C-alpha positions, 0 to 999 in steps of 0.5 A, spaced: 945 095 332 944 103 329 942 100 322 938 093 326 931 091 326 927 092 331 926 084 332 934 084 330 935 089 337 930 084 341 933 078 339 940 081 341 938 083 348 934 077 349 941 073 347 944 077 352 941 076 357 940 068 357 947 069 356 948 073 363 943 068 367 947 063 364 954 065 367 950 066 374 947 060 374 954 056 372 957 060 378 953 059 383 953 051 381 960 052 382 961 055 388 955 051 391 950 058 393 944 059 391 942 067 387 938 071 388 935 077 386 934 083 390 930 089 387 930 095 391 924 100 389 925 107 390 919 113 391 924 118 392 918 123 393 915 119 399 922 117 401 919 110 402 923 104 399 920 097 398 925 091 398 924 084 394 927 078 394 927 072 390 931 066 390 935 065 384 936 070 377 930 072 374 929 074 366 923 078 368 918 079 373 912 082 373 910 087 380 904 085 379 905 078 379 904 073 385 911 072 384 913 079 386 907 079 392 911 072 394 918 077 394 916 082 398 920 083 404 918 090 406 918 097 406 922 102 409 922 110 410 929 113 409 933 119 409 937 123 405 
């Protein structure tokens, strides 16, 4: 990858992501389960974590999107 062009690097990672998502979908189908994407957004300064849960596997979720708003579960305070 050291000598790859920016487009080659992008293509490489796009392929890797698609392969990963395909493996997850196959495994979920094989095992008869529904996959979930769980994200924990941590604000270490305020000691608050925001939890988002999405059904299925996703390549990218824009955090200002309607999808992100629907997946929001809540914010939780924590201590170190």
